C-alpha positions in Angstrom: -108.0 -0.6 124.7 -108.4 -0.5 121.0 -105.0 -1.4 119.3 -106.4 -1.5 115.7 -106.4 2.3 115.4 -102.7 2.8 114.3 -103.3 5.3 111.5 -101.5 8.6 111.2 -103.7 11.5 110.8 -101.9 13.8 108.5 -104.1 16.8 109.3 -103.1 16.6 113.0 -99.4 16.1 111.8 -99.5 19.3 109.8 -101.4 21.3 112.4 -98.7 20.4 115.0 -95.9 21.3 112.6 -97.6 24.5 111.7 -98.0 25.5 115.4 -94.1 24.9 115.8 -93.1 26.8 112.7 -91.3 29.5 114.6 -89.2 27.0 116.5 -88.6 25.1 113.4 -87.5 28.1 111.5 -85.3 29.3 114.4 -83.6 26.0 114.7 -83.0 25.8 110.9 -81.4 29.3 110.9 -79.3 28.3 113.9 -78.0 25.2 112.2 -77.1 27.2 109.1 -75.3 29.8 111.2 -73.4 27.2 113.1 -72.4 25.5 109.8 -71.3 28.8 108.2 -69.3 29.8 111.4 -67.6 26.4 111.5 -66.7 26.6 107.7 -65.3 30.1 108.3 -62.8 29.1 111.0 -62.2 25.4 110.0 -58.7 24.7 108.7 -58.5 23.7 105.1 -56.8 20.3 104.8 -57.2 19.3 101.4 -56.6 20.9 98.0 -57.3 20.0 94.4 -55.3 21.0 91.4 -56.6 20.3 87.8 -54.8 20.8 84.6 -56.8 20.7 81.3 -54.9 20.2 78.1 -56.4 20.5 74.7 -57.1 16.9 73.3 -56.4 15.1 76.6 -60.1 14.8 77.5 -61.1 12.6 74.5 -58.1 10.2 74.7 
């Protein structure tokens, strides 16, 4: 058994990824949809209030 051939063939990697492009795309869209759904129903716990007054920024 030859253990000195530990190189990564980028061409084979790209071919494998390209073959699974539909699955990758579907999983990405699913993750975005799940995140959007969670953000839509999640309770907002924090709020921020900012008041800017003239001249207060540079002092």
